[in-house]
GULUMVEX-601479 format. One record per residue (C-alpha): x, y, z; residue in one letter. Coordinates in nm, 3 decimals. Example, Ala and Ser with C-alpha at 12.3 -4.5 7.8 and 13.67 -1.06 7.14 Angstrom:
<recs>
@u: 1.230	v: -0.450	w: 0.780	zaba: A
@u: 1.367	v: -0.106	w: 0.714	zaba: S
</recs>
This chain:
<recs>
@u: 18.901	v: 28.460	w: 9.297	zaba: M
@u: 18.855	v: 28.694	w: 8.998	zaba: T
@u: 19.105	v: 28.973	w: 8.930	zaba: D
@u: 18.964	v: 29.248	w: 8.706	zaba: T
@u: 19.226	v: 29.423	w: 8.490	zaba: I
@u: 19.098	v: 29.767	w: 8.389	zaba: D
@u: 19.296	v: 30.090	w: 8.421	zaba: N
@u: 19.581	v: 29.960	w: 8.633	zaba: Q
@u: 19.935	v: 29.975	w: 8.498	zaba: Q
@u: 19.978	v: 29.610	w: 8.407	zaba: S
@u: 20.251	v: 29.471	w: 8.184	zaba: A
@u: 20.035	v: 29.537	w: 7.878	zaba: I
@u: 19.963	v: 29.896	w: 7.972	zaba: G
@u: 20.198	v: 30.043	w: 7.710	zaba: N
@u: 20.151	v: 29.769	w: 7.453	zaba: R
@u: 19.841	v: 29.891	w: 7.277	zaba: Q
@u: 20.076	v: 30.023	w: 7.007	zaba: L
@u: 20.372	v: 29.810	w: 6.893	zaba: P
@u: 20.622	v: 30.099	w: 6.898	zaba: L
@u: 20.458	v: 30.297	w: 7.177	zaba: G
@u: 20.712	v: 30.532	w: 7.336	zaba: G
@u: 21.002	v: 30.419	w: 7.117	zaba: R
@u: 21.234	v: 30.691	w: 6.985	zaba: R
@u: 21.327	v: 30.622	w: 6.625	zaba: I
@u: 21.581	v: 30.820	w: 6.424	zaba: A
@u: 21.496	v: 30.797	w: 6.054	zaba: L
@u: 21.781	v: 30.865	w: 5.813	zaba: G
@u: 21.689	v: 30.949	w: 5.454	zaba: V
@u: 21.952	v: 30.947	w: 5.178	zaba: T
@u: 21.950	v: 31.058	w: 4.816	zaba: G
@u: 21.751	v: 30.794	w: 4.626	zaba: S
@u: 21.441	v: 30.824	w: 4.410	zaba: I
@u: 21.284	v: 30.590	w: 4.666	zaba: A
@u: 21.304	v: 30.872	w: 4.924	zaba: A
@u: 20.937	v: 30.945	w: 4.860	zaba: Y
@u: 20.851	v: 30.615	w: 5.030	zaba: K
@u: 21.029	v: 30.737	w: 5.344	zaba: A
@u: 20.740	v: 30.976	w: 5.402	zaba: A
@u: 20.497	v: 30.682	w: 5.413	zaba: D
@u: 20.739	v: 30.496	w: 5.640	zaba: L
@u: 20.755	v: 30.797	w: 5.872	zaba: C
@u: 20.376	v: 30.807	w: 5.887	zaba: S
@u: 20.353	v: 30.434	w: 5.966	zaba: K
@u: 20.611	v: 30.466	w: 6.241	zaba: L
@u: 20.405	v: 30.743	w: 6.397	zaba: R
@u: 20.086	v: 30.537	w: 6.366	zaba: Q
@u: 20.266	v: 30.253	w: 6.548	zaba: A
@u: 20.331	v: 30.490	w: 6.839	zaba: G
@u: 20.693	v: 30.586	w: 6.774	zaba: A
@u: 20.849	v: 30.928	w: 6.830	zaba: E
@u: 21.038	v: 30.999	w: 6.508	zaba: V
@u: 21.330	v: 31.233	w: 6.441	zaba: E
@u: 21.428	v: 31.267	w: 6.075	zaba: V
@u: 21.779	v: 31.333	w: 5.952	zaba: I
@u: 21.852	v: 31.381	w: 5.583	zaba: M
@u: 22.144	v: 31.411	w: 5.347	zaba: T
@u: 22.171	v: 31.713	w: 5.120	zaba: S
@u: 22.101	v: 31.482	w: 4.825	zaba: A
@u: 21.781	v: 31.352	w: 4.988	zaba: A
@u: 21.626	v: 31.701	w: 5.004	zaba: V
@u: 21.640	v: 31.714	w: 4.625	zaba: R
@u: 21.381	v: 31.435	w: 4.619	zaba: F
@u: 21.164	v: 31.513	w: 4.925	zaba: V
@u: 21.152	v: 31.841	w: 5.117	zaba: T
@u: 21.226	v: 31.853	w: 5.490	zaba: P
@u: 20.887	v: 32.021	w: 5.537	zaba: L
@u: 20.718	v: 31.692	w: 5.445	zaba: T
@u: 20.882	v: 31.513	w: 5.736	zaba: F
@u: 20.843	v: 31.809	w: 5.970	zaba: Q
@u: 20.469	v: 31.800	w: 5.904	zaba: S
@u: 20.456	v: 31.426	w: 5.976	zaba: L
@u: 20.665	v: 31.433	w: 6.294	zaba: T
@u: 20.606	v: 31.779	w: 6.440	zaba: G
@u: 20.983	v: 31.807	w: 6.480	zaba: R
@u: 21.262	v: 31.994	w: 6.304	zaba: D
@u: 21.440	v: 31.794	w: 6.035	zaba: V
@u: 21.818	v: 31.802	w: 6.053	zaba: I
@u: 22.016	v: 31.823	w: 5.729	zaba: V
@u: 22.318	v: 32.035	w: 5.818	zaba: D
@u: 22.485	v: 31.982	w: 6.157	zaba: M
@u: 22.603	v: 32.342	w: 6.163	zaba: F
@u: 22.254	v: 32.480	w: 6.093	zaba: A
@u: 22.077	v: 32.271	w: 6.356	zaba: A
@u: 21.926	v: 32.442	w: 6.659	zaba: R
@u: 22.081	v: 32.185	w: 6.890	zaba: E
@u: 22.455	v: 32.188	w: 6.949	zaba: A
@u: 22.619	v: 31.859	w: 6.853	zaba: E
@u: 22.287	v: 31.754	w: 6.697	zaba: A
@u: 22.421	v: 31.426	w: 6.563	zaba: H
@u: 22.536	v: 31.324	w: 6.910	zaba: I
@u: 22.207	v: 31.420	w: 7.073	zaba: E
@u: 21.991	v: 31.242	w: 6.814	zaba: V
@u: 22.216	v: 30.937	w: 6.838	zaba: A
@u: 22.193	v: 30.937	w: 7.217	zaba: R
@u: 21.814	v: 30.968	w: 7.226	zaba: R
@u: 21.740	v: 30.701	w: 6.967	zaba: A
@u: 21.621	v: 30.351	w: 7.056	zaba: D
@u: 21.696	v: 30.260	w: 6.695	zaba: A
@u: 21.830	v: 30.419	w: 6.378	zaba: L
@u: 21.655	v: 30.330	w: 6.053	zaba: V
@u: 21.817	v: 30.436	w: 5.725	zaba: I
@u: 21.562	v: 30.417	w: 5.446	zaba: A
@u: 21.643	v: 30.447	w: 5.167	zaba: P
@u: 22.013	v: 30.373	w: 5.197	zaba: A
@u: 22.213	v: 30.433	w: 4.880	zaba: T
@u: 22.527	v: 30.248	w: 4.771	zaba: A
@u: 22.726	v: 30.557	w: 4.871	zaba: D
@u: 22.571	v: 30.546	w: 5.219	zaba: C
@u: 22.664	v: 30.178	w: 5.263	zaba: L
@u: 23.020	v: 30.250	w: 5.153	zaba: A
@u: 23.056	v: 30.538	w: 5.399	zaba: N
@u: 22.908	v: 30.332	w: 5.683	zaba: L
@u: 23.144	v: 30.043	w: 5.611	zaba: A
@u: 23.459	v: 30.254	w: 5.635	zaba: V
@u: 23.337	v: 30.496	w: 5.902	zaba: G
@u: 23.328	v: 30.808	w: 5.684	zaba: Q
@u: 23.084	v: 31.081	w: 5.788	zaba: T
@u: 23.013	v: 31.324	w: 5.502	zaba: P
@u: 22.651	v: 31.389	w: 5.612	zaba: D
@u: 22.415	v: 31.391	w: 5.910	zaba: M
@u: 22.298	v: 31.034	w: 5.848	zaba: V
@u: 22.643	v: 30.876	w: 5.863	zaba: T
@u: 22.747	v: 31.107	w: 6.148	zaba: L
@u: 22.452	v: 30.987	w: 6.354	zaba: T
@u: 22.516	v: 30.623	w: 6.262	zaba: A
@u: 22.876	v: 30.649	w: 6.382	zaba: L
@u: 22.771	v: 30.817	w: 6.706	zaba: A
@u: 22.481	v: 30.594	w: 6.809	zaba: T
@u: 22.493	v: 30.282	w: 7.024	zaba: R
@u: 22.136	v: 30.193	w: 6.928	zaba: A
@u: 22.066	v: 29.907	w: 6.684	zaba: P
@u: 22.075	v: 30.011	w: 6.319	zaba: I
@u: 21.839	v: 29.891	w: 6.046	zaba: L
@u: 21.933	v: 29.961	w: 5.684	zaba: V
@u: 21.687	v: 29.945	w: 5.392	zaba: A
@u: 21.892	v: 29.969	w: 5.071	zaba: P
@u: 21.761	v: 30.109	w: 4.743	zaba: A
@u: 21.971	v: 30.127	w: 4.427	zaba: M
@u: 22.016	v: 29.989	w: 4.076	zaba: D
@u: 22.050	v: 29.611	w: 4.062	zaba: A
@u: 22.402	v: 29.628	w: 3.917	zaba: H
@u: 22.510	v: 29.854	w: 4.200	zaba: M
@u: 22.356	v: 29.621	w: 4.459	zaba: W
@u: 22.530	v: 29.318	w: 4.306	zaba: E
@u: 22.870	v: 29.488	w: 4.266	zaba: H
@u: 23.146	v: 29.316	w: 4.467	zaba: P
@u: 23.224	v: 29.639	w: 4.652	zaba: A
@u: 22.863	v: 29.673	w: 4.769	zaba: T
@u: 22.854	v: 29.306	w: 4.866	zaba: R
@u: 23.169	v: 29.351	w: 5.071	zaba: A
@u: 23.031	v: 29.663	w: 5.237	zaba: N
@u: 22.710	v: 29.497	w: 5.347	zaba: R
@u: 22.894	v: 29.192	w: 5.480	zaba: E
@u: 23.117	v: 29.426	w: 5.679	zaba: T
@u: 22.812	v: 29.600	w: 5.823	zaba: L
@u: 22.639	v: 29.271	w: 5.905	zaba: R
@u: 22.950	v: 29.156	w: 6.090	zaba: S
@u: 22.916	v: 29.467	w: 6.306	zaba: R
@u: 22.555	v: 29.389	w: 6.394	zaba: G
@u: 22.377	v: 29.610	w: 6.141	zaba: V
@u: 22.044	v: 29.461	w: 6.028	zaba: S
@u: 21.913	v: 29.475	w: 5.671	zaba: F
@u: 21.565	v: 29.463	w: 5.522	zaba: V
@u: 21.539	v: 29.423	w: 5.145	zaba: G
@u: 21.601	v: 29.525	w: 4.882	zaba: P
@u: 21.315	v: 29.363	w: 4.694	zaba: N
@u: 21.308	v: 29.252	w: 4.335	zaba: E
@u: 21.092	v: 29.430	w: 4.082	zaba: G
@u: 21.078	v: 29.722	w: 3.844	zaba: R
@u: 21.350	v: 29.978	w: 3.918	zaba: L
@u: 21.353	v: 30.351	w: 3.844	zaba: A
@u: 21.538	v: 30.286	w: 3.519	zaba: T
@u: 21.259	v: 30.058	w: 3.400	zaba: G
@u: 21.477	v: 29.749	w: 3.432	zaba: R
@u: 21.385	v: 29.453	w: 3.651	zaba: M
@u: 21.608	v: 29.331	w: 3.931	zaba: G
@u: 21.695	v: 29.347	w: 4.302	zaba: A
@u: 21.719	v: 29.701	w: 4.432	zaba: G
@u: 21.368	v: 29.821	w: 4.516	zaba: R
@u: 21.325	v: 29.968	w: 4.862	zaba: L
@u: 21.137	v: 29.731	w: 5.091	zaba: A
@u: 20.777	v: 29.836	w: 5.145	zaba: E
@u: 20.719	v: 30.055	w: 5.453	zaba: P
@u: 20.516	v: 29.783	w: 5.628	zaba: V
@u: 20.812	v: 29.544	w: 5.585	zaba: E
@u: 21.053	v: 29.799	w: 5.726	zaba: I
@u: 20.832	v: 29.859	w: 6.030	zaba: V
@u: 20.809	v: 29.482	w: 6.083	zaba: G
@u: 21.185	v: 29.443	w: 6.053	zaba: A
@u: 21.236	v: 29.728	w: 6.301	zaba: L
@u: 21.002	v: 29.567	w: 6.553	zaba: R
@u: 21.179	v: 29.233	w: 6.513	zaba: A
@u: 21.522	v: 29.397	w: 6.554	zaba: M
@u: 21.418	v: 29.578	w: 6.871	zaba: L
@u: 21.277	v: 29.252	w: 7.007	zaba: G
@u: 21.604	v: 29.070	w: 6.944	zaba: R
@u: 21.796	v: 29.354	w: 7.106	zaba: A
@u: 21.601	v: 29.387	w: 7.429	zaba: S
@u: 21.302	v: 29.151	w: 7.435	zaba: G
@u: 21.225	v: 28.931	w: 7.734	zaba: D
@u: 21.152	v: 28.627	w: 7.514	zaba: L
@u: 21.487	v: 28.610	w: 7.333	zaba: V
@u: 21.589	v: 28.246	w: 7.295	zaba: G
@u: 21.235	v: 28.115	w: 7.331	zaba: R
@u: 21.044	v: 27.926	w: 7.061	zaba: V
@u: 20.671	v: 27.990	w: 7.050	zaba: I
@u: 20.431	v: 27.800	w: 6.826	zaba: V
@u: 20.096	v: 27.959	w: 6.744	zaba: V
@u: 19.808	v: 27.809	w: 6.550	zaba: S
@u: 19.575	v: 28.045	w: 6.369	zaba: A
@u: 19.265	v: 28.052	w: 6.155	zaba: G
@u: 19.006	v: 27.791	w: 6.055	zaba: P
@u: 19.042	v: 27.454	w: 5.888	zaba: T
@u: 18.851	v: 27.334	w: 5.582	zaba: Q
@u: 18.719	v: 26.979	w: 5.564	zaba: E
@u: 18.629	v: 26.895	w: 5.201	zaba: P
@u: 18.278	v: 26.787	w: 5.107	zaba: I
@u: 18.377	v: 26.769	w: 4.742	zaba: D
@u: 18.644	v: 26.948	w: 4.534	zaba: P
@u: 18.461	v: 27.282	w: 4.559	zaba: V
@u: 18.285	v: 27.277	w: 4.899	zaba: R
@u: 18.401	v: 27.238	w: 5.257	zaba: F
@u: 18.302	v: 27.252	w: 5.622	zaba: I
@u: 18.464	v: 27.545	w: 5.800	zaba: G
@u: 18.396	v: 27.845	w: 6.021	zaba: N
@u: 18.431	v: 28.224	w: 6.035	zaba: H
@u: 18.776	v: 28.239	w: 6.196	zaba: S
@u: 19.008	v: 28.487	w: 6.023	zaba: T
@u: 19.334	v: 28.416	w: 6.209	zaba: G
@u: 19.369	v: 28.776	w: 6.333	zaba: K
@u: 19.401	v: 28.674	w: 6.698	zaba: M
@u: 19.672	v: 28.418	w: 6.624	zaba: G
@u: 19.870	v: 28.656	w: 6.406	zaba: F
@u: 19.845	v: 28.929	w: 6.672	zaba: A
@u: 19.993	v: 28.685	w: 6.925	zaba: I
@u: 20.268	v: 28.597	w: 6.678	zaba: A
@u: 20.356	v: 28.964	w: 6.626	zaba: E
@u: 20.363	v: 29.028	w: 7.000	zaba: A
@u: 20.595	v: 28.730	w: 7.055	zaba: A
@u: 20.824	v: 28.839	w: 6.771	zaba: R
@u: 20.834	v: 29.192	w: 6.912	zaba: D
@u: 20.959	v: 29.044	w: 7.240	zaba: R
@u: 21.243	v: 28.856	w: 7.071	zaba: G
@u: 21.100	v: 28.505	w: 7.038	zaba: A
@u: 21.136	v: 28.279	w: 6.740	zaba: R
@u: 20.777	v: 28.232	w: 6.625	zaba: V
@u: 20.625	v: 27.957	w: 6.413	zaba: V
@u: 20.265	v: 28.000	w: 6.297	zaba: V
@u: 20.068	v: 27.700	w: 6.171	zaba: V
@u: 19.793	v: 27.870	w: 5.974	zaba: A
@u: 19.472	v: 27.745	w: 5.824	zaba: G
@u: 19.331	v: 27.899	w: 5.504	zaba: P
@u: 19.341	v: 28.274	w: 5.576	zaba: I
@u: 19.409	v: 28.587	w: 5.372	zaba: A
@u: 19.648	v: 28.759	w: 5.616	zaba: L
@u: 20.004	v: 28.851	w: 5.516	zaba: E
@u: 20.274	v: 28.677	w: 5.716	zaba: T
@u: 20.423	v: 28.915	w: 5.975	zaba: P
@u: 20.786	v: 29.000	w: 5.904	zaba: Y
@u: 21.026	v: 28.759	w: 6.072	zaba: G
@u: 20.760	v: 28.498	w: 6.154	zaba: V
@u: 20.785	v: 28.145	w: 6.015	zaba: E
@u: 20.462	v: 28.019	w: 5.859	zaba: R
@u: 20.334	v: 27.672	w: 5.778	zaba: V
@u: 20.011	v: 27.662	w: 5.576	zaba: D
@u: 19.760	v: 27.380	w: 5.621	zaba: V
@u: 19.397	v: 27.317	w: 5.528	zaba: K
@u: 19.255	v: 27.028	w: 5.728	zaba: T
@u: 19.265	v: 26.926	w: 6.092	zaba: V
@u: 19.482	v: 26.627	w: 6.004	zaba: A
@u: 19.734	v: 26.856	w: 5.834	zaba: Q
@u: 19.731	v: 27.103	w: 6.123	zaba: M
@u: 19.791	v: 26.824	w: 6.374	zaba: L
@u: 20.081	v: 26.685	w: 6.171	zaba: A
@u: 20.240	v: 27.031	w: 6.133	zaba: A
@u: 20.205	v: 27.105	w: 6.504	zaba: L
@u: 20.359	v: 26.770	w: 6.598	zaba: Q
@u: 20.671	v: 26.880	w: 6.410	zaba: V
@u: 20.668	v: 27.244	w: 6.521	zaba: A
@u: 20.627	v: 27.168	w: 6.894	zaba: T
@u: 20.914	v: 26.922	w: 6.926	zaba: R
@u: 21.140	v: 27.191	w: 7.072	zaba: E
@u: 20.893	v: 27.469	w: 7.152	zaba: S
@u: 20.876	v: 27.652	w: 7.483	zaba: D
@u: 20.507	v: 27.732	w: 7.441	zaba: A
@u: 20.212	v: 27.633	w: 7.227	zaba: L
@u: 19.930	v: 27.884	w: 7.188	zaba: I
@u: 19.639	v: 27.718	w: 7.012	zaba: M
@u: 19.425	v: 28.006	w: 6.884	zaba: S
@u: 19.309	v: 27.825	w: 6.570	zaba: A
@u: 18.949	v: 27.713	w: 6.531	zaba: A
@u: 18.977	v: 27.364	w: 6.380	zaba: P
@u: 18.660	v: 27.195	w: 6.259	zaba: A
@u: 18.517	v: 26.943	w: 6.506	zaba: D
@u: 18.376	v: 26.719	w: 6.231	zaba: F
@u: 18.460	v: 26.620	w: 5.874	zaba: R
@u: 18.264	v: 26.442	w: 5.600	zaba: P
@u: 18.310	v: 26.067	w: 5.627	zaba: E
@u: 18.348	v: 26.019	w: 5.251	zaba: S
@u: 18.430	v: 26.335	w: 5.052	zaba: P
@u: 18.305	v: 26.317	w: 4.695	zaba: A
@u: 18.567	v: 26.275	w: 4.426	zaba: E
@u: 18.380	v: 26.511	w: 4.194	zaba: H
@u: 18.155	v: 26.812	w: 4.250	zaba: K
@u: 17.817	v: 26.707	w: 4.388	zaba: I
@u: 17.547	v: 26.817	w: 4.142	zaba: K
@u: 17.207	v: 26.944	w: 4.244	zaba: K
@u: 16.943	v: 26.716	w: 4.094	zaba: A
@u: 16.617	v: 26.886	w: 3.995	zaba: D
@u: 16.412	v: 26.640	w: 4.196	zaba: D
@u: 16.640	v: 26.638	w: 4.502	zaba: A
@u: 16.478	v: 26.735	w: 4.832	zaba: Q
@u: 16.807	v: 26.780	w: 5.018	zaba: G
@u: 17.151	v: 26.637	w: 5.086	zaba: L
@u: 17.254	v: 26.424	w: 5.380	zaba: T
@u: 17.618	v: 26.422	w: 5.488	zaba: L
@u: 17.764	v: 26.159	w: 5.716	zaba: A
@u: 18.011	v: 26.331	w: 5.951	zaba: L
@u: 18.282	v: 26.182	w: 6.166	zaba: V
@u: 18.465	v: 26.344	w: 6.457	zaba: K
@u: 18.803	v: 26.500	w: 6.394	zaba: N
@u: 19.091	v: 26.430	w: 6.634	zaba: P
@u: 19.122	v: 26.682	w: 6.918	zaba: D
@u: 19.453	v: 26.853	w: 6.837	zaba: I
@u: 19.539	v: 26.977	w: 7.186	zaba: L
@u: 19.432	v: 26.652	w: 7.353	zaba: A
@u: 19.645	v: 26.457	w: 7.104	zaba: T
@u: 19.965	v: 26.665	w: 7.117	zaba: L
@u: 20.188	v: 26.538	w: 7.398	zaba: P
@u: 20.379	v: 26.852	w: 7.496	zaba: G
@u: 20.482	v: 27.184	w: 7.347	zaba: G
@u: 20.593	v: 27.357	w: 7.668	zaba: G
@u: 20.349	v: 27.594	w: 7.832	zaba: V
@u: 20.014	v: 27.509	w: 7.675	zaba: R
@u: 19.750	v: 27.773	w: 7.605	zaba: V
@u: 19.412	v: 27.702	w: 7.450	zaba: G
@u: 19.120	v: 27.915	w: 7.335	zaba: F
@u: 18.749	v: 27.876	w: 7.398	zaba: A
@u: 18.531	v: 28.074	w: 7.157	zaba: A
@u: 18.183	v: 28.035	w: 7.304	zaba: E
@u: 17.831	v: 28.174	w: 7.272	zaba: T
@u: 17.706	v: 28.075	w: 7.621	zaba: R
@u: 17.828	v: 27.937	w: 7.957	zaba: D
@u: 18.175	v: 28.080	w: 7.899	zaba: L
@u: 18.321	v: 27.975	w: 8.234	zaba: A
@u: 18.171	v: 27.627	w: 8.232	zaba: G
@u: 18.296	v: 27.528	w: 7.889	zaba: Y
@u: 18.637	v: 27.693	w: 7.944	zaba: A
@u: 18.703	v: 27.509	w: 8.270	zaba: K
@u: 18.604	v: 27.176	w: 8.114	zaba: T
@u: 18.844	v: 27.230	w: 7.822	zaba: K
@u: 19.121	v: 27.348	w: 8.056	zaba: L
@u: 19.131	v: 27.009	w: 8.227	zaba: A
@u: 19.047	v: 26.787	w: 7.931	zaba: A
@u: 19.319	v: 26.931	w: 7.708	zaba: K
@u: 19.591	v: 26.945	w: 7.978	zaba: R
@u: 19.634	v: 27.322	w: 7.953	zaba: L
@u: 19.813	v: 27.570	w: 8.173	zaba: H
@u: 19.579	v: 27.849	w: 8.059	zaba: F
@u: 19.269	v: 27.884	w: 7.849	zaba: I
@u: 19.161	v: 28.213	w: 7.693	zaba: V
@u: 18.784	v: 28.239	w: 7.665	zaba: A
@u: 18.576	v: 28.492	w: 7.477	zaba: N
@u: 18.210	v: 28.536	w: 7.385	zaba: D
@u: 18.208	v: 28.558	w: 7.005	zaba: V
@u: 17.860	v: 28.715	w: 7.010	zaba: T
@u: 17.981	v: 29.018	w: 7.208	zaba: A
@u: 18.038	v: 29.343	w: 7.019	zaba: A
@u: 18.402	v: 29.379	w: 6.912	zaba: G
@u: 18.493	v: 29.033	w: 7.035	zaba: S
@u: 18.399	v: 28.798	w: 6.754	zaba: G
@u: 18.566	v: 28.668	w: 6.441	zaba: F
@u: 18.730	v: 28.922	w: 6.212	zaba: G
@u: 18.743	v: 29.210	w: 6.464	zaba: T
@u: 19.053	v: 29.410	w: 6.556	zaba: E
@u: 18.969	v: 29.385	w: 6.926	zaba: T
@u: 18.885	v: 29.113	w: 7.176	zaba: N
@u: 18.749	v: 29.087	w: 7.530	zaba: Q
@u: 18.878	v: 28.779	w: 7.705	zaba: V
@u: 18.889	v: 28.595	w: 8.035	zaba: T
@u: 19.197	v: 28.389	w: 8.115	zaba: I
@u: 19.143	v: 28.078	w: 8.330	zaba: F
@u: 19.454	v: 27.934	w: 8.501	zaba: H
@u: 19.503	v: 27.569	w: 8.588	zaba: D
@u: 19.539	v: 27.670	w: 8.956	zaba: D
@u: 19.188	v: 27.815	w: 8.961	zaba: G
@u: 19.278	v: 28.182	w: 8.915	zaba: Q
@u: 19.053	v: 28.378	w: 8.677	zaba: V
@u: 19.142	v: 28.711	w: 8.514	zaba: E
@u: 18.892	v: 28.925	w: 8.326	zaba: E
@u: 19.018	v: 29.179	w: 8.073	zaba: F
@u: 18.845	v: 29.477	w: 7.913	zaba: P
@u: 18.789	v: 29.512	w: 7.539	zaba: L
@u: 19.127	v: 29.593	w: 7.385	zaba: Q
@u: 19.331	v: 29.531	w: 7.074	zaba: S
@u: 19.415	v: 29.172	w: 6.988	zaba: K
@u: 19.781	v: 29.274	w: 6.995	zaba: Y
@u: 19.742	v: 29.381	w: 7.360	zaba: A
@u: 19.559	v: 29.056	w: 7.437	zaba: V
@u: 19.855	v: 28.872	w: 7.283	zaba: G
@u: 20.092	v: 29.046	w: 7.522	zaba: H
@u: 19.868	v: 28.961	w: 7.817	zaba: A
@u: 19.884	v: 28.593	w: 7.724	zaba: I
@u: 20.261	v: 28.607	w: 7.677	zaba: L
@u: 20.308	v: 28.778	w: 8.014	zaba: D
@u: 20.143	v: 28.481	w: 8.181	zaba: R
@u: 20.337	v: 28.230	w: 7.973	zaba: V
@u: 20.663	v: 28.401	w: 8.072	zaba: A
@u: 20.559	v: 28.403	w: 8.438	zaba: A
@u: 20.497	v: 28.028	w: 8.420	zaba: R
@u: 20.848	v: 27.974	w: 8.282	zaba: W
@u: 20.990	v: 28.174	w: 8.569	zaba: N
</recs>
């Protein structure tokens, strides 16, 4: 039987955007890095969040409230007594799914540590029961001062999460730790924090393989394919956002590692197999979205193969690579991928049995929006009990959630 998933309200219905429907309070304090908070606010909105901005009186000297009002479509609260809403700090604190303070100055950390509330940001932090993420920004000497160290340890002991600061050039021109984490890092840290706080995969370990492999012909050439790793990294982000510990074994790809995800880099099939044998020893699920090469050169050249003027061609002797999924003994719930150009169902069902899988995710890489390097995918999931589910074209992140929903159901 085939179940078509189209407009119905499935578990992935609100997962097209990673922060879809989340209410985020963004606190901005008086640091030169406050200008980056505008970019952060924009990225939170792009991720689907509803954002309310609260600022200290010092912060408005660096960035005007109008900037954030334009980005959020909401009033920005600086003075509790001038706010339209009575007890504004209580109401913002109550509505928020998370409070992000970025940038957070040394003064802000000190006030948070002792419970002082001289401004709207610290008032809201004291009133909220939502998880708090702090992104510090200050001079390196201030960050390393024993008082600041003690304050952040106090806050960590109370469950406050930190992201950054990064090392680099500071406003003074000196180098050191104190730069505000980049907005994309802060968004990643927020998603990871929310996952740990309320995700359905907390306590689970999920291993994902991603990208191609490269089998050397000589020191400068290789056999590979067009896989970019985007599908695997989207699965990893979805699993992290649901609270899982995620390990990605990645072939040679140019993608940045998602915040909070562990990454092991490999090049060849042999290296990927060895890394997965270690990573899956205690995993609850293995999702094999990588596209390892089926063959490798029998005898790679020690030096670059030169093109002779009188050569008519080059013959390579290839040998079969080990089948990673067929070789790995366990890993928990096992999910494979079948990237095909024809007979999608036939090849997928054959692989499902041969590789001892619980599910296989099949897609036609020649279909528009569903091939290598795209942001979207259109897949069919084949179950080991014969069930088949067809999905519409959607983001790879949403596809990742669909896969994880079925993995979680198998655990249950």
